[in-house]
Every structure is written in structure tokens, then in C-alpha cells.
N, C-alpha and C positions, 0 to 999 in steps of 0.2 A: 408379959406376953412371950411365948416361946419364940425364939429367933426366926425359925423357918417360917412360922405363921405370920410373924411381923413382916418379914421380907415379902411374902406372897401378897400380903395386904397392900403394902407400899407399891409393889409392881402394878397390882390391879388399879390402884388409885391413879397412878401415873398414866397408865394406858387409857383410863377414861378421860383424863385431861388432855392428853396428847396422843391420839390414836395413830398418828403417822409421823413418827420421829424420823428426822433426817438432818444430816449436816447441813449448816446453813451456807457453807462454802459452795460457790457454783463452779462446776466443771463439766466437760464433755468427755474427756480421756483420762485414763488412769493416772498418767504422769502429771496432768494438770492439777489433780487433787493433791498429789505430793507437793507440788510447787505452791498451791494455795495454802496448805497447812503450814508450810515453812514461813510463808509471808505473815501468817496470822499470829505468830509469837509476838507478845507484847503489842498486839494490834487487834482492833475489832474485825470481826468477819465482815461487817458492812463495808469498812474501808478496803479490805482485800477484794471484795466483790466489785468495788469501783475501779481498782487497779488492774486486775487480771485481764479484762477484756482487751486493753490496749497491749498488754504484754503478749498475750496469745495471738493477737492480730499481727503483731510485729514478727513473731516467731510461731508460725502456725503448725509446726511439727516438732517432734522430739529432736530430730536431727538438727533442725534450725536452732532450736534453743541450746543444744549442746555445742553448737559452733558460734553462739552469740558473743558479741563483744561485751565483756562483763561491765565496762564502764557505761554502755548504753542500757544495760539491764538495771544498773544502779539508778540511772535516770528515771527509768519507768516505775521503779518500785520504791522510790525515794520516800513518798509519803507514808509508807508502812513502818518506818523506823528501822534502825540498825541495817540499813539498806546495803551497806558495803559487804557485810558478812552474808546477808541473805542472798544477794545477787551472785556472789562467788560460789556459795554452796549450792544454789539452784543450778547453775551452769555445770559445776562439777558432778553433781548427782545425775544430772541428765546424761552427761558423758559416760558415767559409770553404768547407767541402765543400758546403754548401747554396747559398751565394751564387755560387760560382765554378765548381763542378764537378758540379752536378746531383744532389747528395747521394750521390756515389760517391767512394771513394778513387781518385785519379788513378793512371794506369799508366805515367807516365814519371818519370824521375829529376828532370827540370827542374820539373815541376809539383809533385811531392811536396816538394821542398826549399823551395817557397813557403809551405808549411803551417807555422804557429807550432809550434815544438818538434820539428820533423822535420829530422834531420841525415842524413848519408849512410848511417850504420848502420841507422837506422830505415827509411829509403827503400828500401835494398837488401832488408831483410827483407820489407817489404811487396811489393816487386816479385817476389821469389821465391816468397813463400807464397801470395800472392793471385792472381798472374798467371803464375807458372811462367816468369818472364822469364830467359832465359839470361844468364850473366854476372853474376848477383846475388851479390856477396860480402859477407857480413855479418861485419865485423871486431869481433866481441865479444872480451872479455878472453882466453877460453879459446882461441879461434881465433888470436889474436896470439901467445900463449905457445907453443902447440904448433907453429904454423907456423915459428916461430923455431927451436924444438928440432929440427924435422925438416929444417932448412935450406931451406925453401920460401920463406921471407922473412926479411928482416933489418931489425930496428928495432921500435919500439913505437908509432909514429905510425899511427893507423888507416888514414889515406888512402894512405900510402906501402905499408903491408902489403897494402891492397886492390889496389893497382895491381900489386904483385908477384905476388899470387896470381891475379889475372885473367890475367896473362901466361903462367902455367904450367898453370892448370886448364882442362879442357875446359868450355866455357860451360854445357853442359847438365848438368854435375855440380856446378857451384860452389855453388849454394844447399844441396843435400843435404850436400855436403862440410863446410860451415860448421856445419850442424846437428849432423852426426856428430862434429865436433871439440868442440862444446859437451858432448855426452854423454860423450865420451871424457874430457874435462877434469874433469868431475864425478866419473866413476867410476874412472878410472885415472891420467891424467897431470894430477894436482893440481899446484898452484903449489909447495907444499911436501911433501916426502916423497912423490913419485910412486911408483906401484906398478910400477916398471920390470921386475921379474921376471915379471909376468904380461901385459906390454904387447905387443900384436901389432905394434907400430910400432917396437920397441926397435932392430931392425937398422939403421933409418935415422936413429936419433936422436942428435944430438950431445950431448945431456945424458948419455946412456949411454956413447957411444963417444968422446967428446972431440973 
């Protein structure tokens, strides 16, 4: 099957399965999403959503979080793992939002990558979810695994997979595509024992078809 036709068919199948893709992390303000994404590294979204209400209640504004006692933030985010680095980077990133960006999460990759704790995965998610930026490809674990199984990308290095997906995905579809792959990876295309018999993408899958 020609690649563009295959990509279009995969996109349509995912839309049918997951008509309303969204980030599972819960937030009210733009900087809260930045914080939640940082906490989600090596941690489940469900755990992050259990932790952030108390964090945001203790520090209800960007200014408050920027002035927070890092040791107290460590206590609040301890269960997310790697809590010392995460707490420090969250506070420093909030300070930088105030000093360098007028209290707003910046809207370009270049500026986002200057923030402590923000890598390409986080930056792409923020660009896609906060600004609807075309071409935002969030290479989370599910996205990398399923893209490889579908033959849309090859390899496990996030930046390489990101480049490969950006080359084949319509820019306006890329952010939602990545969110849909996360949902699909949790519900159907798991790392072990995927539910291939009920998978709407099975016809394009190298895991199924070899």
C-alpha cells in the first residue's frame, strides 16, 4: 500500500476509535501542564493526577510556585519518583517563566527548550496542547512502539522517531495522532500481549503480519 494512503487509513481508523483525543494529565493553567508533564517522566499519568491537586493547592499561582521551598515541593511530589530533580526543575522553570517570558509558557520550540527540565517530548506536547501548533509530535513510549509496529517509523530513539513521523503525518493531525496512540497503547496495543484480534490497525501491523 502506498505510504500516504496507508497513513490516511490509519488516521481514520484511530479517529473512529478515539474521536476525542486529549492529554490524560489534568490541569487548569498553562504552566500547570508544564509541571504535570515534568512529573510524568518515568511515572504514570494517573499517579501525577493524584499528586498535582495538593501541589497546586499549596502553590495556587505561578508566582507562589516560583517562590516555593524546593524541599517542600519534594515532599509533595515524592511519589512521582526522581522527586529531587523534578522539584528543583519545576521551581526553576516557573521562575524563568516569570523573569523571561512574562508569566506565560512560551510558544516556540527554541524557547521551551531553554526551560529547566523541558526536553523535546515535553515541548512538543505543550506546543500541541496549548497552542495547537502543527507538526507537534510527542514521542512517548506508546507512540514509539506502535509507530514501529505500523511501519511508520524505525528505531527507539525519540528524536529519530519524531523526525520520521513528522515526514509522513499531516502537520495538523500530528498532535492528535500521538494522543490517540497513547490511548490505543493503553487499551489495545500493549507492550506485552497486545489485543491484536480486536485491533483496528491490525491490517497494517508488522507485529501481526510479520
